[in-house]
Structures are given as structure tokens and as C-alpha cells.
C-alpha positions in Angstrom: 25.2 -24.1 -17.7 24.8 -20.6 -16.8 23.5 -19.6 -13.6 22.9 -16.9 -10.8 23.4 -17.9 -6.9 21.1 -16.0 -4.6 23.8 -14.9 -1.4 21.1 -12.3 -0.6 17.4 -12.5 -0.8 16.2 -8.8 0.1 12.9 -8.9 1.7 10.7 -11.0 -1.0 12.5 -11.7 -4.2 10.5 -14.2 -5.9 10.1 -16.0 -9.3 7.6 -15.3 -11.9 6.7 -15.0 -15.2 3.6 -13.4 -16.6 1.4 -16.1 -15.2 -0.5 -19.5 -14.6 -3.5 -18.3 -16.6 -6.9 -20.7 -17.7 -6.9 -22.4 -13.8 -8.9 -20.4 -11.7 -11.8 -22.4 -12.4 -10.2 -25.5 -10.6 -8.8 -22.9 -7.9 -5.7 -22.1 -8.7 -4.4 -18.8 -8.9 -2.9 -16.8 -11.6 0.4 -15.5 -9.9 2.3 -13.6 -11.6 4.1 -9.9 -11.6 2.8 -7.3 -9.5 4.2 -4.7 -12.3 3.8 -7.1 -15.7 4.6 -4.2 -18.1 7.9 -3.5 -16.3 8.3 -7.7 -16.5 8.1 -7.4 -20.3 10.7 -4.6 -20.4 13.5 -6.4 -18.3 12.7 -9.2 -21.1 12.6 -7.6 -24.3 15.7 -5.4 -23.4 17.7 -8.9 -23.0 15.9 -10.0 -26.2 13.7 -13.0 -24.6 10.2 -13.6 -25.2 7.8 -12.0 -22.5 6.5 -14.8 -21.2 10.1 -15.6 -19.6 10.6 -16.6 -16.0 11.6 -12.9 -14.2 12.9 -12.4 -10.3 10.8 -10.0 -8.7 12.4 -8.1 -6.8 10.6 -6.1 -3.9 11.1 -2.6 -1.7 14.6 -4.2 -0.1 17.4 -5.9 -3.4 19.1 -8.9 -3.3 22.8 -9.5 -4.1 23.1 -12.0 -6.5 26.5 -13.8 -8.2 26.6 -15.5 -11.8 28.3 -18.6 -12.4 28.9 -18.2 -16.3 28.8 -15.1 -18.3 25.1 -14.0 -18.2 23.1 -10.5 -19.9 21.4 -9.7 -17.5 18.3 -6.2 -17.4 16.5 -4.5 -14.9 13.2 -2.5 -15.3 10.7 -1.5 -13.3 11.9 0.3 -9.7 14.8 2.2 -9.5 17.9 1.0 -7.6 21.7 1.9 -7.2 22.8 -1.2 -9.0 26.7 -2.2 -9.0 28.8 -5.3 -10.2 32.5 -6.1 -9.5 33.6 -3.9 -12.5 31.0 -0.4 -11.3 27.5 1.0 -11.7 25.4 -0.1 -13.7 22.1 1.2 -15.2 18.6 0.0 -14.7 16.4 0.1 -18.2 19.8 -1.5 -19.8 21.5 -4.6 -20.9 24.7 -5.4 -18.9 26.8 -8.1 -18.9 27.9 -10.2 -15.6 30.5 -12.1 -15.6 31.5 -15.5 -14.3 32.1 -14.9 -10.0 30.7 -11.7 -10.5 28.8 -10.1 -8.3 25.1 -7.2 -8.9 24.3 -6.2 -6.0 20.8 -3.8 -5.0 21.5 -1.0 -3.4 19.3 2.0 -2.6 16.2 1.6 -3.8 14.6 5.3 -5.6 11.3 5.3 -7.0 8.5 2.9 -7.3 8.1 -1.0 -5.2 9.2 -3.6 -7.5 11.3 -4.7 -10.2 12.2 -6.9 -12.9 15.1 -8.7 -13.0 15.9 -11.3 -16.6 18.4 -13.1 -18.0 19.1 -13.8 -21.8 17.0 -16.9 -21.8 15.5 -16.7 -18.6 15.5 -19.1 -15.8 15.1 -21.9 -16.6 13.4 -23.8 -13.0 10.7 -26.5 -13.7 7.0 -25.0 -14.4 4.0 -25.7 -12.1 0.7 -26.7 -13.9 2.2 -24.9 -17.3 4.0 -22.1 -15.2 7.1 -20.5 -13.5 5.2 -17.9 -11.7 5.6 -18.4 -7.8 2.2 -17.8 -6.3 3.7 -17.0 -1.8 -0.4 -17.1 0.0 -1.1 -21.2 -2.4 3.2 -22.1 -1.9 3.1 -22.8 -5.8 5.6 -22.7 -8.0 9.5 -22.7 -7.7 11.5 -23.9 -5.1 7.9 -24.4 -3.3 6.4 -21.4 -3.6 8.3 -19.6 -0.9 10.4 -16.6 -1.8 13.8 -17.0 -2.6 17.0 -17.9 -0.1 20.7 -17.3 0.4 22.0 -20.7 -1.3 19.4 -20.9 -3.9 20.9 -21.9 -7.8 19.1 -20.2 -10.9 19.7 -22.0 -13.3 19.6 -19.9 -16.8 17.8 -21.2 -20.2 19.5 -22.1 -23.6 16.5 -21.4 -25.6 15.9 -19.7 -29.0 15.7 -15.5 -27.3 14.8 -13.4 -29.6 17.0 -11.4 -31.8 15.7 -8.0 -31.6 15.5 -5.6 -28.5 14.6 -2.6 -27.5 16.3 0.3 -25.3 15.3 4.8 -25.3 12.8 6.2 -22.5 10.4 3.1 -22.7 10.1 2.5 -19.0 7.1 2.7 -16.9 6.8 6.0 -15.6 6.5 5.5 -11.4 5.1 6.6 -8.8 5.4 10.1 -6.9 4.4 9.1 -3.5 1.3 8.1 -4.9 -0.4 7.4 -7.9 -4.3 8.2 -9.1 -5.5 4.5 -10.4 -8.3 4.3 -13.7 -11.1 2.3 -12.4 -14.6 0.8 -14.6 -17.5 0.8 -11.7 -18.6 -2.5 -11.1 -20.0 -4.8 -11.2 -21.1 -4.9 -7.9 -21.6 -1.2 -8.4 -25.4 -1.5 -7.1 -25.1 -2.5 -4.7 -23.5 0.9 -3.4 -25.0 4.1 -2.9 -24.5 7.0 -4.8 -23.4 9.1 -2.4 -20.8 5.8 -1.0 -19.4 5.6 -5.3 -19.1 9.4 -4.6 -17.5 9.0 -1.8 -15.0 5.5 -3.8 -14.2 7.8 -5.8 -13.5 11.4 -4.4 -12.0 9.6 -1.5 -7.6 9.1 -1.1 -7.0 6.3 0.5 -3.3 4.9 1.9 -1.9 1.8 0.9 -1.5 -0.3 4.7 1.1 -2.2 5.8 -0.8 -5.2 5.7 -0.8 -5.2 2.3 1.9 -7.9 0.2 0.6 -9.6 -2.9 -2.3 -10.7 -2.4 -3.9 -7.1 -1.9 -3.8 -4.0 -0.6 -5.5 -3.0 2.5 -6.5 0.3 1.5 -7.6 3.0 4.7 -9.6 6.5 4.1 -12.9 7.4 3.5 -15.5 4.4 4.3 -17.9 3.2 1.6 -21.1 2.5 3.0 -23.3 -0.6 1.2 -26.9 -0.4 -0.2 -27.2 -3.8 1.3 -25.5 -5.7 4.8 -24.8 -8.8 2.5 -21.9 -10.2 0.8 -22.1 -11.8 -2.6 -21.9 -15.6 -3.7 -18.5 -15.7 -4.0 -17.0 -15.1 -8.0 -14.8 -14.6 -10.4 -11.3 -11.9 -8.8 -10.3 -10.3 -11.6 -6.3 -8.1 -11.0 -7.1 -4.5 -10.1 -10.9 -5.9 -8.0 -11.9 -3.4 -5.4 -13.6 -5.5 -3.2 -15.0 -3.8 -0.1 -15.9 -5.4 3.0 -18.7 -4.3 5.6 -15.4 -2.3 7.5 -16.1 -0.2 4.3 -13.1 0.2 3.5 -11.6 -1.0 0.0 -8.9 -3.9 -0.7 -7.2 -4.0 -3.9 -6.4 -7.3 -5.5 -2.8 -7.7 -6.6 -1.5 -10.8 -9.1 -1.9 -13.3 -6.1 -5.1 -12.9 -5.2 -7.3 -15.7 -5.0 -9.9 -17.0 -7.4 -13.0 -16.1 -6.2 -13.9 -14.0 -3.5 -17.9 -12.7 -1.5 -16.8 -9.3 -1.5 -18.5 -6.8 -3.3 -16.3 -5.6 -5.8 -17.6 -1.6 -6.2 -14.8 -0.9 -9.2 -12.1 -2.5 -11.5 -8.4 -0.9 -12.7 -8.4 -1.1 -15.5 -5.1 -3.4 -17.3 -3.1 -0.5 -18.5 -3.2 0.8 -14.9 -2.6 -2.8 -12.9 1.5 -2.2 -13.5 1.1 1.4 -11.6 -0.6 -0.1 -9.0 2.2 -3.1 -8.9 4.5 -0.1 -8.2 3.0 1.0 -5.0 4.5 0.9 -1.4 2.8 0.9 2.2 2.2 3.8 3.4 1.8 5.5 -0.5 -2.0 7.0 -1.3 -4.1 6.2 -3.8 -7.0 7.6 -5.8 -9.8 6.2 -8.3 -11.4 7.8 -11.0 -13.7 6.7 -13.2 -13.5 5.0 -16.8 -15.8 3.9 -19.0 -14.1 0.6 -21.6 -13.7 2.7 -24.7 -11.9 4.9 -22.5 -10.1 1.4 -20.8 -9.1 0.1 -24.4 -7.1 3.4 -25.7 -5.1 3.6 -22.8 -4.1 -0.1 -22.8 -3.9 1.0 -27.1 -1.3 3.5 -26.2 0.2 1.5 -23.4 0.9 -1.4 -25.4 2.9 1.3 -28.1 4.7 2.6 -24.8 6.4 -1.1 -24.8 6.8 -1.1 -28.6 9.3 1.7 -28.9 6.9 4.6 -29.7 6.2 8.3 -27.6 1.9 8.2 -27.1 
């Protein structure tokens, strides 16, 4: 059986599939990739199903060694990639020969890359998913980030015969991003002035951010009242506002419920872009209607399917 061995893990490298859906009512977090678009694109480049397990690589990339010949692809954040045979490119499939090493060098754009292998990583599912939830320590390898010496078996499950090529990569942030968001569900708990402050302000992703959420620093958002809400569900992209007035953008490892009011929710088409933000990047939020959100998601899916718009 082919496999990849972690020689050097990088800053934070985890195994992710599309997430552990359907168990939130029991307190089980979804996890999954921070940038689901690039996860799916990497899988399509090696003719996998979108749900196959990949490696999510954050900020500083790993070094890996192949046992057997392994077809690979990297999508998302742009890294300088080299193998024993020379330079390889992000966004294209390449073969890593038996005994060869793949090295992630300088990162030039974005924050997170997905490394897919033909057949996916064949680790044991937990609650039906191979996603790693670092916060809850759930998933492969006990839910921890990968470490030197970890062996990642490559699966033999049937793979699709079609693959994609061309300019389908997600446009990456250039020091920050403007994210479209639908107001609510708790916008009534904020004054109109506070909502204007939120949608007109510029925030910075602080170093206290992680896969659970981005702690943002910028104009304070005042509530109309002082209390929190009864805990309710926390969708990906929810923007919570604690009493400090500094928003928190909830991401892949978010808790299943929360008691802070949510002033807005980033639309599904823009959550992959949010997943490419790094500490120090700026964030602005733009109000968006549900109809505009659906149109944006349709356009994103067309891009992944190989259409320019």
C-alpha cells in the first residue's frame, strides 16, 4: 500500500475531509477544511471524489516522503514546492515517486493549502468522517496535528476518471479581504448605528485566532442591550459579538452552539476566502441579500466546474 510519511510537519498540518455533519445536536463539531473550495479542487485535480481526505497545511508547510508512487495535487495557498526531481506547481497534478520527498518552501499568497493524493488518505473515520477537530481532539491520530513519523496510508477506493485543469483556483487575499455577509440572525440586538459601524469598519485578524474562529480587532460594536442570548446553533461564518464589542468570526472548528449574539453571517461563497486569511490581515464586511448570496454560490460552483463565470 502506498503512503506518505511526515518528515517535518510544518506549523499546523491536519487531515481533513468535508466535515463531520449531522452530529451537532449531540455536541460533535463539524470540523473540515477552512477553505472547502481548495479542498475540493485539489481532490478533483487527482480525480478523487470531493469528500476524500486531504492534508490541510497552515502558513508553514511540511516535508513528506512517499512509499510507493503517489499522484498528488496542491491547491489553495501558494507555496514553492519541490521534489527530488525538481520544482512542481500548485494547481496541477504531479507524481511523487517511491522514496522521493515533497517539500513545502516559501509561502507567497494565502494561508492554507490542501494536499490531495489519488485515492485519498485512508485513515479510520470517526463518526463517519476523517476530519480532524483540533479543539475537541476528535479524528485521525487522536484529533491532533500531524507529527514527525506519522504514516498516512493512501486509499485504493475507486476514483473518478475525470480531472480538471485550468484557471480554477480561488482568488487569494492580498493582505485582507472583503467578505459578504447577511445581517442577523440577531441584528435586532444591535442599534442601527452599531450595524453601520460593523459594515463600514476595517478589522484585523489577531494572533489569538485559530481554526475555531478569528478574533477581530477594530471598531467596537455596541449592543442595544447588555445580555447574551440562550445558546443556539453556530453556522460556519457566524460573526459573534461578545460584551467587549470586538467581533469573532466562527470558522471550521467552531463550537456547536454559542451564547453571544450574531450580528451577521458570512455567505457560503465567501467562507473559503475567509479560510485563506492569516493573522495581521484586514477584514471588511459587506451587507448581502439572500438572493445575492445564492447567485454568488452558483457562480463559485460554476468556477469549480470549469466555467469562467
